[in-house]
C-alpha positions in Angstrom: 130.0 190.3 175.8 128.0 187.6 174.1 127.5 188.4 170.4 123.7 188.1 170.8 123.8 190.9 173.4 125.5 193.2 170.9 123.1 192.3 168.0 121.2 195.1 166.5 117.4 195.2 167.2 116.3 198.4 165.6 114.8 199.6 162.4 117.6 198.2 160.4 117.9 194.5 159.7 120.4 192.7 161.9 122.7 191.9 159.0 122.6 195.3 157.5 125.6 197.6 158.0 124.0 201.0 157.7 126.4 203.1 159.7 130.1 203.6 159.7 131.9 201.4 162.2 129.1 198.9 162.6 129.9 195.3 162.6 128.4 192.2 164.0 125.3 194.2 164.7 127.1 196.5 167.1 125.5 200.0 167.3 128.1 202.7 167.8 125.2 205.3 167.8 123.7 203.7 170.9 127.1 203.8 172.5 127.2 207.5 171.7 123.6 207.9 173.1 124.9 206.5 176.3 127.7 209.1 176.2 125.1 211.9 175.9 123.0 210.4 178.7 125.8 210.2 181.2 127.1 213.7 180.2 123.7 215.2 181.0 123.6 213.5 184.4 127.2 214.4 185.4 126.7 218.1 184.4 123.4 218.2 186.3 124.9 216.8 189.4 127.9 219.2 189.2 125.5 222.1 189.0 123.3 220.7 191.8 126.2 220.6 194.3 127.5 224.0 193.4 124.2 225.8 193.1 125.7 227.5 190.1 123.7 230.4 188.6 123.8 228.6 185.3 122.8 225.0 185.6 121.7 222.1 183.4 118.6 222.0 185.5 117.1 219.1 183.6 120.2 217.0 183.1 118.7 214.2 185.2 116.7 213.1 182.2 119.8 211.3 181.1 118.7 208.5 183.4 115.5 208.2 181.4 117.6 207.7 178.3 119.4 204.8 180.1 116.0 203.2 180.9 115.0 203.4 177.2 118.3 202.0 176.0 118.2 199.2 178.6 114.6 198.2 177.7 115.6 198.2 174.0 118.8 196.1 174.4 117.5 193.6 177.0 114.2 193.0 175.2 115.9 192.5 171.9 118.4 190.1 173.4 115.7 188.0 175.0 113.4 187.9 172.0 116.1 186.9 169.6 117.3 184.2 171.9 113.7 182.9 172.2 113.3 182.9 168.4 116.7 181.3 167.8 116.6 178.6 170.5 112.9 178.2 171.4 113.6 179.1 175.0 115.1 181.8 177.2 118.2 180.7 179.1 117.8 182.2 182.5 121.1 181.2 183.9 123.1 182.5 180.9 121.1 185.8 180.9 121.6 186.4 184.6 125.3 185.4 184.4 125.8 188.0 181.7 124.0 190.6 183.9 126.2 189.7 186.9 129.4 190.0 184.8 128.3 193.3 183.3 127.0 195.0 186.5 128.1 193.6 189.8 132.0 193.7 189.7 132.2 197.5 189.0 129.3 198.2 191.4 130.9 196.1 194.2 134.3 197.8 193.8 132.7 201.2 193.8 130.8 200.4 197.0 133.8 198.9 198.8 135.9 201.9 198.1 133.2 204.5 198.8 131.9 203.0 202.1 135.1 203.6 204.2 135.6 207.0 202.6 132.1 208.0 203.3 132.4 206.8 206.9 135.3 209.2 207.4 133.8 212.2 205.6 130.0 212.1 206.3 128.9 213.8 209.4 128.3 211.5 212.4 124.6 212.3 212.5 124.1 211.1 208.9 126.7 208.3 208.9 124.3 205.5 210.0 121.7 206.4 207.3 124.4 206.6 204.6 125.7 203.2 205.5 122.2 201.9 205.3 122.0 203.5 201.8 125.2 201.5 200.9 123.7 198.2 202.1 120.5 198.8 200.2 122.5 199.7 197.1 124.4 196.4 197.3 121.0 194.5 197.6 119.5 196.3 194.6 116.8 198.0 196.6 118.2 201.5 196.9 115.3 202.9 194.9 112.8 201.4 197.4 114.7 202.8 200.4 114.9 206.3 198.9 111.2 206.3 198.0 110.4 205.4 201.6 112.8 207.8 203.4 112.2 211.0 201.4 109.8 213.3 203.1 109.2 217.0 203.8 110.8 217.2 207.2 113.8 215.0 206.7 114.8 214.9 203.0 117.4 212.4 201.8 120.8 214.1 202.2 123.2 214.0 199.3 124.2 210.4 200.1 127.1 209.2 198.0 124.9 206.2 197.2 121.9 208.0 196.0 122.5 207.4 192.4 122.2 203.6 192.9 118.4 204.1 192.8 118.4 203.8 189.0 120.5 200.6 189.2 117.9 199.2 191.6 115.2 200.0 189.0 117.1 198.3 186.2 118.1 195.3 188.3 114.6 194.7 189.4 113.6 195.0 185.7 116.2 192.3 184.8 114.8 190.1 187.5 111.1 190.3 186.4 111.2 190.8 182.6 112.8 187.5 181.5 110.3 185.5 183.4 107.4 187.6 182.1 108.7 187.3 178.5 109.0 183.5 178.9 105.4 183.4 180.0 103.8 185.6 177.3 106.1 184.7 174.4 106.0 180.9 174.7 104.2 180.4 171.3 104.3 183.7 169.4 107.4 185.6 170.8 107.0 189.0 169.3 103.2 189.4 169.3 103.0 188.0 172.8 105.7 190.3 174.0 104.2 193.2 172.2 100.8 192.8 173.9 102.4 192.3 177.3 104.7 195.4 176.9 101.8 197.5 175.7 99.8 196.7 178.8 102.9 197.4 181.0 103.5 200.8 179.2 99.9 202.0 179.5 99.4 200.9 183.1 102.8 202.1 184.3 102.4 205.5 182.5 99.0 206.1 184.1 100.4 205.1 187.5 103.4 207.5 187.0 101.1 210.4 186.1 98.8 209.8 189.1 101.6 209.4 191.7 103.7 212.2 190.4 101.2 214.6 192.1 100.2 212.6 195.1 103.5 210.8 196.0 106.4 212.3 194.0 109.1 210.1 195.6 107.2 206.9 194.7 106.7 208.0 191.1 110.3 209.0 190.8 112.1 206.0 192.3 109.9 202.9 191.9 110.0 200.4 189.0 106.2 200.3 188.5 106.2 204.0 187.7 109.3 203.8 185.5 108.5 200.5 183.7 106.8 202.4 180.9 110.2 203.9 179.9 111.9 200.5 179.8 108.8 199.1 178.0 109.0 201.9 175.4 112.5 200.7 174.4 111.3 197.1 174.5 108.5 197.8 172.1 111.0 199.3 169.7 113.1 196.2 169.9 110.1 193.9 169.2 109.4 195.9 166.1 113.0 195.4 164.8 113.2 194.5 161.1 109.5 195.3 160.5 110.4 197.9 157.8 112.0 195.2 155.7 108.5 193.8 155.1 107.4 197.1 153.4 107.8 198.0 149.8 111.1 199.8 149.0 109.5 203.2 148.2 107.6 203.3 151.4 110.6 202.0 153.4 112.7 204.8 151.9 110.2 207.5 152.8 109.9 206.2 156.4 113.7 206.2 156.7 113.9 209.8 155.6 111.2 210.7 158.1 113.0 208.9 160.8 116.2 210.8 160.1 114.3 214.1 160.4 112.5 212.9 163.5 115.8 211.9 165.0 117.3 215.4 164.6 114.1 216.9 166.1 114.4 214.4 169.0 118.0 215.4 169.7 117.1 219.1 169.7 114.1 218.4 172.0 116.3 216.4 174.3 119.0 219.1 174.6 116.3 221.8 175.1 114.6 219.8 177.8 117.9 219.4 179.6 118.0 223.2 180.0 114.3 223.9 180.4 113.1 221.2 182.7 113.7 222.2 186.3 114.0 219.6 189.1 112.5 222.0 191.5 109.7 223.5 189.5 108.7 220.6 187.2 106.6 217.7 188.5 108.6 214.7 187.6 108.3 212.1 186.0 104.8 213.1 185.0 104.2 214.2 181.5 107.6 215.9 181.3 109.2 212.4 181.2 107.6 211.9 177.8 110.3 214.1 176.2 113.4 212.1 177.0 111.5 208.8 176.6 110.1 209.6 173.1 113.4 211.2 172.2 115.3 208.1 173.2 113.1 205.9 171.1 113.4 208.1 168.1 117.2 208.5 168.5 117.6 204.7 168.6 115.2 204.2 165.7 117.0 206.7 163.5 120.5 206.0 164.7 121.5 203.8 161.8 120.3 206.2 159.1 123.1 207.9 157.3 121.5 211.3 157.4 120.3 210.9 161.0 121.7 212.1 164.3 123.8 209.0 164.5 126.4 211.1 162.6 127.0 213.0 165.8 126.5 210.1 168.1 129.2 208.0 166.4 131.9 210.7 167.0 134.8 209.2 168.9 134.7 211.6 172.0 131.0 210.9 172.5 131.5 207.2 172.0 134.3 207.2 174.5 132.0 208.6 177.2 129.5 206.0 176.2 132.0 203.3 176.4 132.8 204.2 180.0 129.3 205.4 180.8 128.5 202.7 183.3 131.7 203.2 185.3 131.3 207.0 184.9 127.8 206.8 186.3 129.0 204.7 189.2 131.9 207.0 190.1 130.9 210.6 189.3 128.4 211.0 192.2 130.7 209.6 195.0 133.5 211.8 193.6 131.3 214.9 193.7 129.7 214.2 197.1 132.8 213.0 199.0 135.0 215.6 197.3 132.4 218.2 198.3 132.5 217.1 201.9 136.2 217.3 201.9 136.3 220.8 200.3 133.4 222.5 202.1 132.2 223.0 205.7 128.7 222.7 207.3 128.5 226.5 207.3 129.5 226.7 203.7 128.1 223.5 202.2 128.2 224.4 198.5 131.0 223.8 196.1 132.1 226.6 193.8 131.3 226.1 190.1 135.0 225.6 189.5 135.4 223.0 192.2 132.3 221.1 191.0 133.5 221.0 187.4 137.0 219.9 188.5 135.5 217.0 190.5 133.3 216.1 187.6 136.3 216.1 185.3 138.3 214.0 187.9 135.5 211.3 187.7 136.3 210.6 184.1 139.9 209.1 184.6 138.6 207.4 187.7 135.8 205.8 185.6 138.3 204.9 182.8 140.4 203.0 185.3 137.3 201.2 186.6 136.2 200.4 183.1 139.7 199.1 182.1 140.6 197.2 185.2 137.3 195.9 186.5 134.4 196.3 184.2 135.9 195.1 180.9 137.9 192.1 182.3 134.9 190.6 183.9 132.5 191.5 181.1 134.7 190.1 178.3 135.8 187.0 180.2 139.4 188.0 180.6 138.9 187.0 184.2 137.7 183.4 184.0 134.5 182.5 185.8 132.7 179.2 186.4 129.6 178.1 184.6 126.6 180.5 184.5 124.7 179.2 187.5 127.8 179.5 189.7 128.5 183.0 188.4 125.1 184.1 189.6 125.6 182.5 193.0 129.0 184.1 193.3 127.6 187.5 192.3 124.8 187.3 194.9 127.3 186.2 197.6 129.7 189.1 196.8 126.9 191.7 197.0 125.6 190.2 200.3 129.2 190.5 201.6 129.2 194.2 200.5 125.9 194.8 202.2 127.4 193.2 205.3 130.3 195.6 205.2 127.9 198.5 205.0 125.9 197.1 207.9 129.0 196.8 210.0 129.9 200.4 209.4 126.3 201.3 210.2 126.6 199.5 213.6 129.8 201.5 214.3 128.0 204.8 213.5 125.1 203.9 215.7 127.5 203.0 218.5 129.2 206.4 218.2 125.9 208.2 218.4 124.8 206.0 221.3 127.8 207.3 223.3 126.3 210.8 223.0 122.8 209.7 224.0 121.2 211.8 226.7 117.9 211.6 228.4 114.9 210.5 226.3 113.1 213.6 225.1 109.8 212.1 226.0 110.9 211.9 229.7 112.1 215.6 229.7 110.1 217.5 232.3 107.8 220.1 231.0 108.1 223.7 232.4 107.0 223.8 236.0 103.4 224.8 236.8 103.3 227.7 239.2 102.7 226.7 242.8 99.7 229.0 243.0 98.1 228.8 239.6 96.0 231.7 238.5 92.2 231.4 238.0 91.5 229.4 234.9 89.4 231.4 232.4 86.1 229.9 231.4 84.2 230.0 228.2 82.0 232.8 229.5 84.7 234.8 231.3 86.8 235.1 228.2 84.0 235.1 225.6 84.9 236.4 222.2 84.3 240.1 221.8 81.5 241.3 219.6 84.0 243.3 217.6 87.7 243.3 217.4 88.1 246.9 218.7 85.0 248.1 220.5 83.9 245.1 222.7 83.3 245.2 226.4 84.2 241.8 227.8 82.9 240.4 231.0 85.2 241.6 233.9 87.5 238.8 235.3 90.2 238.7 237.9 93.6 239.4 236.4 95.4 236.2 235.5 99.0 235.3 236.2 101.2 232.9 234.2 100.7 229.2 235.1 104.2 228.2 234.0 107.5 229.2 235.6 110.8 229.0 233.7 113.2 226.3 234.8 116.4 227.4 236.7 119.0 228.8 234.4 122.0 226.6 234.0 124.3 229.6 233.6 127.2 229.7 231.2 128.2 226.2 230.3 131.5 224.9 231.5 132.1 223.1 228.2 130.8 223.7 224.7 131.2 220.1 223.6 128.3 218.0 222.5 128.0 215.4 225.3 125.4 213.1 226.7 124.0 216.0 228.7 122.6 217.6 225.6 118.9 217.1 225.0 117.7 215.7 222.7 120.7 213.6 221.9 122.5 214.4 218.7 121.3 211.2 217.1 117.7 212.0 217.9 117.6 215.7 217.2 116.7 215.4 213.5 113.6 213.4 214.4 112.6 215.2 217.6 109.1 215.9 216.2 106.1 217.4 217.9 103.2 215.2 219.0 100.8 216.1 216.1 103.4 214.8 213.7 103.4 211.4 215.5 99.6 211.3 215.9 99.0 212.0 212.2 97.2 215.3 213.2 99.5 217.3 210.9 98.2 217.9 207.4 100.5 216.6 204.7 100.7 217.8 201.1 97.6 216.0 199.8 95.5 216.7 202.9 92.6 219.2 202.4 90.7 218.9 205.7 91.9 218.8 209.4 91.8 215.6 211.3 89.0 216.2 213.8 89.3 212.9 215.7 89.5 213.0 219.5 93.1 211.9 219.1 93.9 215.4 217.8 92.7 217.3 220.8 95.4 218.3 223.2 96.0 220.3 226.3 93.1 219.4 228.6 90.6 217.7 226.2 87.8 218.3 228.7 88.7 222.0 229.1 85.9 224.5 228.7 88.2 227.2 227.2 89.2 226.3 223.6 92.3 227.4 221.8 92.9 226.8 218.1 96.5 226.7 216.8 96.5 227.5 213.1 99.4 227.6 210.6 102.1 225.6 208.8 105.0 223.4 209.9 106.6 226.3 211.7 103.5 226.7 213.8 103.6 222.9 214.3 107.1 223.2 215.6 105.9 225.7 218.2 103.1 223.3 219.2 104.9 221.8 222.3 105.3 225.2 223.9 101.7 226.1 223.2 100.6 222.7 224.5 102.5 223.2 227.7 100.6 226.5 228.3 97.3 224.8 227.5 97.9 222.0 229.9 99.0 224.3 232.7 95.8 226.4 232.3 93.4 223.5 231.7 92.6 224.7 228.1 91.5 222.5 225.2 94.0 222.9 222.3 93.0 222.0 218.8 95.7 222.2 216.1 94.9 223.1 212.5 98.3 222.6 211.0 99.5 221.7 207.5 102.9 221.6 206.0 104.0 224.4 203.7 100.5 226.0 203.9 100.5 229.6 205.1 97.2 230.9 206.5 97.0 233.6 203.9 94.2 234.7 201.5 96.0 233.9 198.3 94.6 231.8 195.5 97.9 230.9 193.8 100.0 229.4 196.6 102.8 227.1 195.5 104.0 224.0 197.3 107.7 224.5 198.0 108.6 220.9 197.0 110.6 219.8 195.3 109.0 220.0 192.9 107.4 223.4 193.3 103.9 222.9 192.0 100.5 224.7 192.4 99.1 224.0 195.9 95.3 223.9 195.6 95.3 221.6 198.6 96.4 224.5 200.7 93.7 226.8 199.6 91.1 224.0 200.2 92.6 223.4 203.6 92.4 227.1 204.6 88.8 227.3 203.5 88.0 224.2 205.5 89.8 225.6 208.6 87.8 228.8 208.3 84.6 226.9 208.0 85.4 224.9 211.2 86.3 228.0 213.1 83.1 229.7 211.9 80.9 226.7 212.9 82.6 226.1 216.2 84.3 229.3 217.3 87.1 228.8 219.7 87.8 231.2 222.5 91.2 232.1 221.1 92.9 231.6 217.8 96.8 231.5 217.7 98.3 231.9 214.3 101.9 231.3 213.3 103.6 230.5 210.0 106.9 230.6 208.1 108.1 233.9 206.8 108.7 232.2 203.4 105.8 231.8 201.1 105.7 231.0 197.4 103.0 232.0 194.8 102.6 231.9 191.1 102.6 235.7 191.2 106.0 236.6 192.6 104.9 240.2 193.1 102.8 238.9 196.1 105.9 237.6 197.9 106.5 240.6 200.0 105.7 241.5 203.6 103.1 244.2 202.6 101.1 241.9 200.3 101.4 239.0 202.8 100.3 241.2 205.7 97.2 242.3 203.8 96.5 238.7 202.9 96.7 237.7 206.6 94.3 240.6 207.4 91.8 239.2 204.9 92.1 235.7 206.3 91.5 236.9 209.9 88.5 238.9 208.8 86.9 235.7 207.6 86.8 234.4 211.1 83.7 234.9 213.3 83.1 238.5 214.3 84.9 239.4 217.5 87.2 236.4 217.3 90.2 236.9 219.6 93.5 236.3 217.6 97.1 236.1 218.7 99.9 235.9 216.2 103.3 234.3 217.1 106.0 235.9 215.0 108.2 233.5 213.0 111.5 233.4 215.1 115.1 233.9 213.9 116.1 230.9 211.8 119.4 229.2 210.9 118.1 229.2 207.4 120.9 227.5 205.5 122.5 225.0 207.9 121.1 221.7 209.1 122.0 222.1 212.7 122.4 218.4 213.7 124.8 218.0 210.7 126.8 221.0 211.8 126.9 219.9 215.4 128.2 216.4 214.4 131.1 218.2 212.6 132.0 220.4 215.6 131.5 218.0 218.5 134.1 219.8 220.7 132.7 223.3 220.3 129.1 223.7 219.2 129.5 227.5 219.1 131.0 227.1 215.7 127.4 226.4 214.5 126.0 229.7 215.7 124.4 231.9 213.0 124.4 235.6 212.8 121.5 237.8 213.6 121.6 239.1 210.1 120.9 235.6 208.8 118.4 234.7 211.5 116.4 237.9 211.4 116.4 238.1 207.6 114.7 240.9 205.8 111.4 242.4 206.9 111.2 240.0 209.9 107.9 240.4 211.6 106.6 243.0 209.3 103.8 240.8 207.9 102.6 240.1 211.5 102.8 243.8 212.4 100.6 244.7 209.4 98.1 242.1 210.3 97.9 243.2 214.0 97.4 246.9 212.9 94.7 245.9 210.5 92.7 243.5 212.8 93.4 244.3 216.4 95.2 240.9 216.8 98.0 240.8 219.4 101.5 239.6 218.9 103.9 237.2 220.7 107.6 237.7 219.9 110.0 234.9 221.0 113.1 236.5 219.6 114.7 237.2 223.0 114.3 233.5 224.0 115.7 232.1 220.7 118.3 234.7 219.9 119.2 236.3 223.3 121.6 239.2 223.5 123.3 241.1 220.7 125.7 238.5 219.5 125.2 235.5 217.2 122.1 233.2 217.7 123.0 229.9 219.4 121.9 226.5 218.3 122.4 224.9 221.7 120.9 226.7 224.7 120.6 225.4 228.3 121.9 222.1 227.1 119.2 221.8 224.5 119.6 221.4 220.7 117.3 224.1 219.4 116.8 223.1 215.8 116.1 219.7 214.1 117.0 221.0 210.7 117.4 224.5 209.0 114.2 226.0 210.3 112.1 223.7 212.6 112.5 223.8 216.3 113.1 220.5 218.2 110.1 219.5 220.3 112.4 219.5 223.3 113.4 223.1 223.0 109.9 224.2 221.8 108.5 222.8 225.1 111.0 225.0 227.0 109.4 228.1 225.3 106.2 227.4 227.3 106.9 229.9 230.1 107.7 232.7 227.6 104.6 232.0 225.5 102.5 231.8 228.8 103.8 235.1 230.1 103.1 237.0 226.9 99.8 235.3 226.3 98.5 236.0 229.8 99.6 239.7 229.5 97.5 239.9 226.3 94.5 238.3 227.9 94.8 240.6 230.9 95.1 243.6 228.5 91.9 242.6 226.7 90.0 242.2 230.0 91.5 245.2 231.9 89.5 248.1 230.2 86.3 246.5 231.4 87.3 246.5 235.1 85.8 249.3 237.1 88.2 251.8 238.6 89.6 250.6 241.9 88.4 247.0 241.3 90.7 244.5 243.1 93.0 242.4 241.0 94.4 239.0 241.8 98.2 239.3 241.2 
């Protein structure tokens, strides 16, 4: 490493040797701080993949420490070069970055790519290879920010940790040019002003986006730049204490030592207290590791400060190999986990996770000794700086090409299993002699839920007929006959999802555009479908019924938002945060249903809800909350509730199927898992309390007395752990139709005079 890159740029003067083992400005305490940072990250990831009861839930804040350290070192390097030479040598700077970062990263990628190709499930393989290519191109953070969403969260890709390298590499690309621009005359004052603006604007953006777009706030440089800038501001202020009187300087140094210990205590506490699921992050919580990092660097050279611990040889050793350890620990954990577990038991044991984490240390040491250090120290000769940069870019482009090649191979393997396009799949057949279609008047809402006398109507019959049963399959292999195809199952969404008619987290009011009216938009009988993403997953089946009868169907659907009268609902996340948007949404839905009462309201929702008051999370309290919600609807409103069906719960079905291509029965789940505890109790309580009627699809989704299938009549039933594929949901139309028509007939039948004729 160039001497200027090692030079101290902290509170102590560059020539001062204030800590044991410091020479030529080298900071062993910062090396130790890197060791602390990488240890936090490795332990967090080991707990994450094992779901251990005792986890370092906030260990991911180690990445924040890396950002502060990088901002400190890189800014100090550039400022000192500007002061010493009057300019910033871009080619030399980027050549040093290439030598420092790219060789170890390229080797990690080139070894991990083929291993991942052999271990990652077929359905995820293409996405993982795209992750690898984006990592090689330093845009992994942008990719993960764009691909993380509620329905299809980023799997534990072995390249996921490259997001932080993307942030740093983008910082390296932008910051030297910005410094050259703002520090052309007065290097430190100009850089201080520019960095202050960056820190303030970036921090505000981070706070704002943490609650509206968590993935953007977490992964993107603009919302992480304030942490890099905080370290940079400390570097700009280096040596400033030397200008103060000795008495004042001594007092400040003592205060810094005390603050450093407090910062270390706060950092360790935060690693245990901050929860990746429950804590909005980065947000204000990121202030803890950022401020702690600044104070630990500032106090690291003080003899009575926490540098005493940070300079200990074991911690410095981890800091010395921290870059290689960061590169290797996650692929070792993820790929080792894939080798040791199965889709039906996807979690490592605590012992396995710790063993894999331990294995990553010697792997990282070999990477450091054989790859990182030889290139970094110039043991492996390289041409002049400009050519080093060109060679580095060429190598990473080649690595990206390798990932892309494997991506094409994965896509080809999935294409071989492609079946008919789900959009061309026939809907359930309409009965040859459809029953009379109810009109607005003939099925007008009752004046009360229990004592109304509706207008007599002819008895209805279902308008949909089930398709012919295919009988027992001759093969249980996943083939091109399966619908949707395996490669498309995870994204086989219902139409409201595609039409932006589904409320997302920040949405507080339903989309009332004509684009969000389904069934027969000109129909005179109106049905409202109300609920969360589970209700949305049932939409295709309900829509098939509405089309067959000529009804107008209006969805009022919002993710993770149960139609319950609770004022403390929590968004599942991650992170799990208060969900006022859901309460506002429910109030707006009730208002719309009051102002324009539909003829029928169909309600469905997930059996899982989350509230600040955990005592509310039980079937009895939830049933009463649903009763209160239904009672807010117009008097006499007809209500039907579709019970939440049996769910796979813990397995991503497409992933499992791609692991058992020759026998999809291995992905079946037990009725004990599918039914869960108190299944349907909430809905039963609501029906008893309001007169609402129930639809139960359990026989269609989990027929018989054995395990529940995940492939039925050549259809993949689930797109993830608990959402139906649109293809299979459409096939539920006849079952929904039969039960719904029976309910409508039952409501109408008491009003028919004895002996009145019925149309069968």
